[in-house]
N, C-alpha and C positions, 0 to 999 in steps of 0.2 A: 434226449434219455429222462430231464428234470421231466417234461410234458408227461411223459408215460407212468412216469412215475406218480406226479400229481393229478392225471387221471385215473390211476389207480386205486389212489387213495382217497378219491370223492366220490367213484364206485363203492369201494368198501364202508364208505360212510352214509351212503344213501341206505345201502342194503341193511347197517346196520339200526340205521332209524328206522326202515320197512320193519325191521325185526322187531323192534323195541313196540311199535303201535301194534302189529299182528300179534305178541305175547298178552298185550295190557288187553287187546279186543278180545282175545280166549279166556280171561279168567271168568270164572264162576258168579252167578248172581249175588252181589250184597245182601245181607239178612240184617243189618242193625240201622235205626234211624239216623240220618247223617252219614251212610255210607256213599262214599263215590262211587253212582253206576257209569255214567257217561263223561269224557272229556273232549268234545270238540276242539278242535285246533281252527281258528279261523282263519281266513288269509290276513288279519292285523294283528294278528296274534305274535308277541315278541318283540313287534317294531319298536322302536325307542321314541324319546320324544315324549312330546308335553302326556299327562295322563289324560288331560280332556281330547285326546287324539281317538281315545280307545271309546267303543261301544258301551251305553252303559243299559239300553232297551233289551229284552228278550219278550218275545209273546210264542203262544202254542194255540195251534186251531184246530185239534185233534187230529190234523196230518200232517203240519209241515210248519217247523220251527222258523221264525222273525227275530231278523236284529236289526238297528242300526247302530248309527255310530253316535258320540255326542251332538246333540242338537241338529243331527243329520236331516241329510235331503233325500236319501236312497233307503228304501224297505229292504231288505235283504231275504230272500226266501231259502231255507235248506233242506233235507229232507232229514227229518229222523233218523241217526244213527244207531247199529246194532252195539250193545254195552261194549262198556271199554272204551278207551281212546282213539280216533279218528280225525281224519282231514274234512272238513267242511265239505258236503256233498253237494250235487243239484242245484248250486246257486244259481238266482234271478234275482234281478237286480231291478226294482221297480221304483220309478221316481216319486216323491212326496210332494203333493200340490195341496197348494191352501193355507199353509202355513209358513208366513215368514221368516219365524226364528226356527223352523227345522221341527225334527220331534226328541224328546228328551228318553221316555219311554214309554211300554205301552202295556196295554193288559186284553185280551179277546174276550170279548163279550159275545156267549153263544147266542143266547136269545137275539142278538141283531144281525150275527153273524158278521161282527167288524170290532176293531179294537178301539178302546179309550184309549186316549195320549195326551202326554202332557207336551206344550212347546217348548221351545229352546230358552224361554224366557221363564220357565220354572209357574208361570202362571194361567194360560192359555189352556185350558181342556178342550180339544177335540174329541170327534167319533170317527175314526180313520177307517174307511174300506179296505177292502184287500186289495185293490186297484191302487192303493196311496192316495186317494183322495180325501181332505180331512177337511170336518166342517167344523167350525166353531161353536161351540155349546154355550161357553160363559167363560168369562176370565175371574179369577180368584182376586179380590181386593186383598193388598198385603197387610191394609191397616186393617181393616173390619173383618174380613172371613179367616185371620188366621189368629185370633186369641192368644194373649202368653208369646207372639213371638217364634214362637218352635222353643222354648224355653232356655235351651242353650246355657244351663247353669253349671254345668259342668264343663264346658270347651275351655279352652285355657289358648284358643288360637282364632276362635270367630264367635261371631256374636250372628241375631236373626236367624232368618232361614236364607238356606241355600238353595241357589238356582238349580243344581242337580235335584230333582225328584223322582221319587217313585210312586208308582200307582198301581192300584191293583183294584180290579173289579170283583162288587159281593155280589150274586144274585140273588141272595136272602132277601135281601130286603130293595134292589137295586138302586144299588149305593157305590160309592167311590172310597175308596182308601189312600190317602195323601202323604206321604213321607218324605217331606226332606230332607237328603242326605246328614249325617253326620250330625242329627239332631235329637232332641227327646221326646219329641212328641208325633205324634200321628194324626192327621185330620179326617174327618170322617164326612163327605159332602152327600149331597142327592144327583142324582143325574141330570136333573133339570136345573136351570136358572128362576132366580126369585125374580119379582117384577122389573126391575131395574138391571136386568140381564149378568148379575153377581154371581158365586157362588152361593149354596144354602148350605149351612151345619144341618145334621142330622141333631134333632133335638133332645133327643134322648141320649146318645152316645156321641158327642161335637169330637171329641178326641182320645186318645189313649196317650199316657204317659209311662215311658220305660224307666223313668229313673227315681220313683220311687218304692224305698223298703217298704214290703219284701219284695215287692214285684218291681225288681233289678236286676240288673246283669254284673253288677260289681262283683259279685264272688267268681263267678267264672272267668269274666274279661276283664279286670280293673275298672271298669267305666261302662257307661249306657249310655248307647244311641241306635238309632236306628240306619240301615246302610240299605235296607232293602226288604218289602211286605210283601207275602202273600194269603192271599184267601179263596177257598172255594167250600165252604165247610162253615162248622161250627164257631171255630175260632183264628187267629192270625198266628202266621209262619213270619218271624223277623230274624232275619240276619245283620250282625254287625259286622263291618270289616277288622280283620286282625284279630277276629276273637276267634278260639275252636271249637265253639258251641255255635248253635243257634237255639232259636228259642219260640214257645208256643204259648201263647197270650188268648185270653178270651177278648170278648170285641168291648168288655167295661174294664180290661187293665188288668187284669187278676195272672200272673207267671203259674203256668199249671205245667209246663214241661221245661228241657234245657237238655242239648242233646250233641254230642261229640261231633265235627263236622271236620273233614280235611278235604284241598285247602280251604280256609274262608274265603267266602265267594264277598266281593263289594258294590255287584252292580243291581239292577232291576232281578225281580225272580218271579216266576209264572207254576201253575199247579199243571199237573199231568199226572192221570191216572187211570192213562190209555195206551203206553206207549209199549209198557214192560210188565215183567210178574209182579214185579214190586210199583206200588207206586211213588212216584219221582215229584219234586220242585226244579224246574230249571234257575238256572242263576248264572248271570253275563257277569265276568271280571274285568270290571274298570282297568285295572293293572297292567292284564296281560292279553285280554283278548279274548281269553277262553268261554266258552261255554258249558258249563256244566251241570248233571243230573245228579241230584242227591236223596237217596230213599226219602221219603214221609212216615212221620212216626205209627200210621194207620190208614187204612184205604177209604176212611171219610175225612178225613183232615184235609184236604187239597186237590179237589175234584176241577177238573178244567172249565173252563168257561164260565169261572165264576161261581160256579157250584152250580146247586139245583135251585129254582126259583121257588120260594114258600107262595099258595095261594094268598 
């Protein structure tokens, strides 16, 4: 008898969860910047253990979503779902080859039909094709290529640059924006190495700081730092872990907008102006493993694949 009632309770619970997912999936499309459009529950969502077990990387190639675990050795490809909440569907696991430390974050480059990727060491920059083959392009010298040591002036619990790094490709000038987690400076590199095989900062705009008033996040968040950066247009979209706002900055460091966001993501981000009736940016949450899509401020802010190449 106990087994009967236990089985009945389990069936009821599964039905309830299914009903909730269906109800959320049926919700109408949102209309405000920062509104949650999609919530994908991945196979690791909700699993306990170390925060590092969760994925940080997320990418979008115009058709599929891709993600990887912390310094992961597997690139997961899933279908783009309808609006609302749903389980990850159509997953294909692709072994990553060529990176000894795995992959920490990715960003799709439409012109090359490949991902720029940061290795698990936070310093190796790869170009990785969709079959998982990663080719080292250069290594960032932590002494000479990251001036200011990510600043970290406001941090009470760490100093220097984190090995958890978020990356985004910018087609406007064929460059890479590189943001170590929970730091106050986003670096701006060229996609090709210098003569010694190291990174090249962009001379005109080598970095953007997010903690210099009035271009900071203290009013909205009480602190200023970078947890993710996306680009695919004239400005940068920046999210900050634990803060119910995300931010729009120019590429020279001027804050031009802040927008409510729930739940606040804490992982890698990627632009998508293809999948829904409103443009979104994807974000992977490092705390619960979900992949979220949030509405962008406008249709030209964040185009997929790095945006439009400027001749």
